[in-house]
ROSE-4610 file (N, C-alpha, C; in Angstrom, 1 decimal, always signed):
// ROSE-4610
residu = [M/M/M/G/G/G/D/D/D/P/P/P/R/R/R/R/R/R/V/V/V/E/E/E/F/F/F/G/G/G/D/D/D/F/F/F/L/L/L/R/R/R/S/S/S/R/R/R/R/R/R/E/E/E/R/R/R/L/L/L/N/N/N/P/P/P/K/K/K/L/L/L/L/L/L/G/G/G/V/V/V/A/A/A/N/N/N/G/G/G/R/R/R/R/R/R/R/R/R/R/R/R/T/T/T/T/T/T/G/G/G/L/L/L/R/R/R/R/R/R/E/E/E/E/E/E/V/V/V/A/A/A/E/E/E/L/L/L/A/A/A/G/G/G/I/I/I/G/G/G/V/V/V/D/D/D/W/W/W/Y/Y/Y/I/I/I/R/R/R/L/L/L/E/E/E/Q/Q/Q/G/G/G/G/G/G/T/T/T/V/V/V/N/N/N/P/P/P/S/S/S/A/A/A/T/T/T/T/T/T/I/I/I/D/D/D/A/A/A/L/L/L/A/A/A/R/R/R/A/A/A/L/L/L/R/R/R/L/L/L/S/S/S/R/R/R/A/A/A/E/E/E/H/H/H/A/A/A/H/H/H/S/S/S/R/R/R/R/R/R/W/W/W/R/R/R/A/A/A/M/M/M/A/A/A/S/S/S/I/I/I/A/A/A/H/H/H/S/S/S/S/S/S/W/W/W/K/K/K/P/P/P/Y/Y/Y/R/R/R/S/S/S/R/R/R/S/S/S/S/S/S/A/A/A/S/S/S/S/S/S/R/R/R/T/T/T]
num = [1/1/1/2/2/2/3/3/3/4/4/4/5/5/5/6/6/6/7/7/7/8/8/8/9/9/9/10/10/10/11/11/11/12/12/12/13/13/13/14/14/14/15/15/15/16/16/16/17/17/17/18/18/18/19/19/19/20/20/20/21/21/21/22/22/22/23/23/23/24/24/24/25/25/25/26/26/26/27/27/27/28/28/28/29/29/29/30/30/30/31/31/31/32/32/32/33/33/33/34/34/34/35/35/35/36/36/36/37/37/37/38/38/38/39/39/39/40/40/40/41/41/41/42/42/42/43/43/43/44/44/44/45/45/45/46/46/46/47/47/47/48/48/48/49/49/49/50/50/50/51/51/51/52/52/52/53/53/53/54/54/54/55/55/55/56/56/56/57/57/57/58/58/58/59/59/59/60/60/60/61/61/61/62/62/62/63/63/63/64/64/64/65/65/65/66/66/66/67/67/67/68/68/68/69/69/69/70/70/70/71/71/71/72/72/72/73/73/73/74/74/74/75/75/75/76/76/76/77/77/77/78/78/78/79/79/79/80/80/80/81/81/81/82/82/82/83/83/83/84/84/84/85/85/85/86/86/86/87/87/87/88/88/88/89/89/89/90/90/90/91/91/91/92/92/92/93/93/93/94/94/94/95/95/95/96/96/96/97/97/97/98/98/98/99/99/99/100/100/100/101/101/101/102/102/102/103/103/103/104/104/104/105/105/105/106/106/106/107/107/107/108/108/108/109/109/109/110/110/110/111/111/111/112/112/112/113/113/113/114/114/114]
x = [+11.0/+10.4/+10.1/+9.2/+8.7/+9.7/+9.3/+10.1/+10.4/+11.7/+12.1/+11.5/+11.2/+10.5/+9.1/+8.4/+7.1/+7.1/+8.0/+8.1/+8.5/+9.4/+9.7/+8.5/+7.7/+6.5/+5.5/+5.3/+4.5/+4.9/+6.2/+6.7/+6.4/+6.5/+6.2/+4.7/+3.8/+2.4/+2.1/+2.7/+2.5/+2.9/+4.1/+4.6/+3.7/+3.1/+2.2/+0.9/+0.4/-0.8/-0.6/+0.5/+0.7/+0.9/+1.2/+1.5/+0.2/-0.9/-2.2/-2.9/-3.5/-4.3/-5.8/-6.4/-7.7/-8.7/-8.5/-9.4/-9.4/-8.3/-8.2/-8.9/-9.0/-9.6/-11.1/-11.6/-13.0/-13.4/-12.4/-12.6/-13.2/-14.3/-15.0/-14.0/-14.0/-13.0/-13.4/-14.7/-15.2/-14.5/-13.9/-13.3/-11.9/-11.3/-10.0/-8.9/-8.1/-7.0/-5.7/-5.2/-3.9/-2.8/-3.1/-2.1/-2.1/-0.9/-0.9/-1.5/-2.1/-2.6/-3.8/-4.1/-5.3/-5.1/-6.2/-6.2/-6.2/-5.7/-5.7/-7.1/-8.1/-9.5/-10.0/-9.5/-9.9/-9.3/-8.0/-7.4/-8.1/-8.4/-9.1/-10.5/-11.2/-12.5/-12.3/-11.4/-11.2/-10.8/-10.0/-9.5/-10.5/-11.5/-12.6/-12.1/-11.2/-10.6/-10.9/-10.8/-11.0/-9.9/-10.4/-9.5/-8.4/-8.8/-7.8/-6.8/-7.3/-6.4/-5.4/-5.8/-4.9/-3.9/-4.4/-3.4/-2.4/-2.7/-1.7/-0.7/-1.3/-0.4/+0.6/+0.1/+1.0/+2.0/+1.6/+2.5/+3.4/+3.5/+4.4/+4.0/+2.7/+2.2/+2.2/+2.0/+2.0/+0.7/+0.5/-0.7/-0.2/-1.0/-0.6/-1.7/-1.6/-2.6/-2.6/-3.8/-4.0/-3.5/-3.4/-3.1/-4.2/-5.4/-6.6/-6.5/-6.1/-5.9/-4.8/-3.7/-2.6/-3.1/-3.8/-4.3/-5.3/-6.1/-7.0/-6.3/-5.3/-4.4/-3.7/-3.3/-2.6/-3.5/-4.8/-5.8/-6.0/-6.2/-6.6/-5.5/-4.2/-3.1/-2.6/-3.2/-2.8/-1.3/-1.0/+0.4/+0.7/+2.0/+2.4/+2.6/+2.9/+3.1/+4.2/+5.3/+6.5/+6.2/+5.5/+5.1/+4.2/+3.3/+2.4/+3.1/+4.1/+4.9/+5.8/+6.3/+7.0/+6.2/+4.9/+4.0/+3.7/+3.5/+3.3/+4.5/+5.7/+6.9/+7.0/+6.7/+6.8/+5.8/+4.6/+3.6/+4.1/+4.7/+5.3/+6.4/+7.3/+8.3/+7.8/+6.8/+6.2/+5.4/+4.8/+4.1/+5.1/+6.1/+7.2/+7.8/+8.1/+8.7/+7.7/+6.5/+5.4/+5.2/+5.1/+4.8/+6.0/+7.2/+8.4/+8.7/+8.0/+8.3/+7.5/+8.3/+7.7/+8.2/+7.4/+7.8/+8.8/+9.7/+10.8/+10.2/+10.6/+10.2/+11.4/+11.7/+12.9/+12.6/+13.7/+13.6/+12.8/+13.0/+12.3/+10.8/+10.3/+8.9/+8.3/+9.1/+8.7/+8.6/+9.6/+9.5/+8.5/+8.1/+7.1/+5.7/+5.5/+4.2/+4.1/+5.1/+5.0/+4.7]
y = [+5.4/+4.5/+5.4/+4.9/+5.6/+5.5/+6.0/+6.1/+4.6/+4.3/+2.9/+2.4/+3.3/+2.8/+2.4/+3.1/+2.6/+1.3/+1.2/-0.1/-1.2/-1.0/-2.0/-2.4/-1.4/-1.7/-2.5/-2.1/-2.8/-4.3/-4.5/-5.9/-6.7/-6.0/-6.5/-6.9/-6.1/-6.4/-7.6/-7.6/-8.7/-10.0/-10.0/-11.3/-11.8/-10.9/-11.3/-11.8/-11.2/-11.5/-13.0/-13.2/-14.5/-15.7/-15.4/-16.5/-17.0/-16.3/-16.6/-17.7/-18.6/-19.7/-19.3/-19.1/-18.6/-19.6/-20.9/-21.9/-21.7/-21.5/-21.4/-20.1/-19.1/-17.8/-17.8/-18.9/-18.9/-18.1/-17.8/-17.0/-17.9/-17.6/-18.4/-18.6/-19.8/-20.2/-19.5/-19.5/-18.8/-19.3/-18.3/-18.6/-19.1/-19.6/-20.3/-19.3/-19.8/-19.0/-19.1/-17.9/-17.8/-17.3/-17.1/-16.6/-17.4/-17.5/-18.2/-17.2/-17.7/-16.8/-16.0/-14.9/-14.1/-13.2/-12.9/-11.9/-10.5/-9.6/-8.2/-7.7/-8.1/-7.8/-8.3/-9.5/-10.2/-9.5/-9.0/-8.3/-7.0/-6.3/-5.0/-5.2/-6.2/-6.5/-6.8/-7.7/-8.0/-6.8/-5.9/-4.7/-3.6/-3.7/-2.6/-1.4/-1.6/-0.4/-0.7/+0.3/+0.2/-0.6/-1.4/-2.3/-1.5/-0.5/+0.4/+1.0/+1.4/+2.1/+1.1/-0.2/-1.2/-1.6/-1.7/-2.0/-0.9/+0.4/+1.4/+1.3/+1.0/+0.8/-0.3/-1.5/-2.6/-2.4/-1.6/-1.3/-0.2/+0.4/+1.4/+2.8/+3.0/+4.3/+5.3/+6.5/+7.6/+7.7/+6.9/+6.9/+7.0/+7.6/+7.8/+7.2/+5.9/+5.3/+5.8/+5.9/+6.3/+5.2/+5.5/+4.5/+3.4/+3.9/+3.0/+2.0/+2.5/+1.6/+0.6/+1.1/+0.1/-0.9/-0.6/-1.6/-2.6/-2.0/-2.9/-3.9/-3.4/-4.3/-5.3/-4.9/-5.9/-7.0/-6.7/-7.7/-8.6/-7.9/-8.7/-9.6/-9.2/-10.0/-10.9/-10.8/-11.6/-11.4/-10.1/-9.8/-10.1/-10.4/-10.6/-9.2/-9.2/-7.9/-7.1/-7.9/-7.3/-6.7/-7.5/-7.0/-5.8/-5.8/-4.7/-3.4/-3.6/-2.5/-2.0/-2.9/-2.5/-1.6/-2.0/-1.3/+0.1/+0.2/+1.5/+2.4/+1.8/+2.6/+3.1/+2.3/+2.7/+3.9/+3.7/+4.8/+6.1/+6.1/+7.3/+7.9/+7.1/+7.6/+8.2/+7.5/+8.0/+9.3/+9.4/+10.7/+11.8/+11.6/+12.6/+13.0/+12.0/+12.3/+13.1/+12.8/+13.4/+14.9/+15.1/+16.4/+17.3/+16.8/+17.7/+18.1/+17.6/+18.0/+19.3/+20.3/+21.5/+21.9/+22.4/+22.8/+23.9/+23.9/+24.9/+26.2/+27.3/+28.6/+29.5/+30.1/+30.9/+32.2/+32.9/+34.2/+35.2/+35.2/+36.2/+35.9/+34.7/+34.4/+34.7/+34.5/+34.8/+36.3/+37.1/+38.5/+39.2/+38.6/+39.2/+39.2/+38.3/+38.2/+39.2/+39.9/+40.9/+42.3]
z = [-12.9/-11.9/-10.7/-9.8/-8.7/-7.5/-6.4/-5.2/-4.8/-4.6/-4.3/-3.0/-2.1/-0.8/-1.1/-2.0/-2.3/-3.1/-4.0/-4.7/-3.8/-2.8/-1.8/-1.0/-0.6/+0.2/-0.6/-1.9/-2.8/-2.9/-3.0/-3.1/-1.8/-0.6/+0.6/+0.7/+0.3/+0.2/-0.7/-1.8/-2.8/-2.2/-1.6/-1.0/+0.1/+0.9/+1.9/+1.4/+0.3/-0.4/-1.0/-1.6/-2.3/-1.3/-0.1/+0.9/+1.5/+1.3/+2.0/+1.2/+1.9/+1.3/+1.3/+0.1/+0.0/+0.7/+0.6/+1.1/+2.7/+3.3/+4.7/+5.2/+4.4/+4.7/+4.4/+3.8/+3.4/+2.2/+1.4/+0.2/-0.9/-1.5/-2.5/-3.7/-4.2/-5.2/-6.6/-6.9/-8.1/-9.3/-10.0/-11.3/-11.1/-12.1/-12.1/-11.5/-10.7/-10.1/-11.0/-11.3/-12.0/-11.1/-9.9/-8.9/-7.7/-7.0/-5.7/-4.7/-3.7/-2.7/-3.1/-2.4/-2.7/-3.9/-4.6/-5.7/-5.0/-5.8/-5.3/-4.9/-5.7/-5.4/-4.1/-3.7/-2.5/-1.3/-1.4/-0.4/-0.1/-1.2/-1.1/-0.4/-0.8/-0.2/+1.3/+1.7/+3.1/+3.9/+3.3/+4.0/+4.0/+3.1/+3.0/+2.3/+1.3/+0.5/-0.9/-1.8/-3.2/-3.9/-4.9/-5.6/-6.3/-7.1/-7.8/-6.9/-5.7/-4.8/-4.3/-3.9/-3.5/-4.5/-5.8/-6.9/-7.0/-6.9/-7.0/-5.8/-4.6/-3.5/-3.7/-4.2/-4.4/-5.5/-6.5/-7.6/-7.4/-6.1/-5.8/-6.2/-6.4/-6.9/-5.7/-6.1/-5.1/-4.4/-3.4/-2.6/-1.1/-0.3/+1.1/+2.0/+2.4/+3.2/+4.6/+5.2/+6.6/+7.5/+8.8/+9.7/+9.8/+9.6/+9.7/+8.5/+7.3/+6.1/+6.3/+6.9/+7.2/+8.1/+9.1/+10.1/+9.4/+8.5/+7.8/+6.9/+6.2/+5.4/+6.2/+7.4/+8.3/+8.7/+9.0/+9.3/+8.1/+6.9/+5.7/+5.3/+5.4/+5.0/+6.1/+7.3/+8.5/+8.8/+8.9/+9.2/+10.7/+10.9/+12.3/+12.9/+14.2/+14.8/+14.3/+14.0/+13.4/+12.0/+11.2/+9.9/+9.9/+10.9/+11.0/+11.4/+12.4/+12.8/+11.6/+10.8/+9.6/+8.7/+8.5/+7.6/+8.2/+9.5/+10.1/+10.0/+10.2/+10.0/+8.5/+7.6/+6.2/+6.0/+6.5/+6.3/+6.9/+8.1/+8.7/+7.8/+7.3/+6.4/+5.1/+4.5/+3.3/+3.5/+4.7/+5.0/+5.1/+5.8/+6.0/+4.7/+3.8/+2.5/+1.7/+1.7/+0.9/+1.4/+2.7/+3.3/+3.2/+3.1/+3.0/+1.6/+0.6/-0.8/-1.0/-1.6/-1.9/-3.3/-4.1/-5.5/-5.4/-6.4/-6.4/-6.9/-6.2/-6.6/-6.6/-7.7/-7.8/-7.0/-6.7/-6.0/-6.8/-8.1/-8.9/-8.9/-8.9/-8.9/-7.5/-6.4/-5.1/-4.9/-5.4/-5.2/-6.0/-7.1/-8.0/-7.4/-6.4/-5.7/-4.6/-4.2/-3.1/-3.6]
């Protein structure tokens, strides 16, 4: 399984998506709804991001959203200030964790390059 922080953030996004009422947001009803709240495609469209990318983010995949993307998602999901701040903190932690990862190199492979 993936990074527990990413899975937790995906659960957070999903819960916020499911609590929204499509009719109140003016989202066309179109085909039959099998989910409560907005569909993933609708969130992606409202946020101006790719559907596949949003799905990977919600499913805890290894994606690193920019601050602009987090802000767009906060608007699309109608997050409160506290929820938006939580999202930005998660992004900062995910960025640090991603940037601090370095592949292991043994001393012998490092010395053979000199």
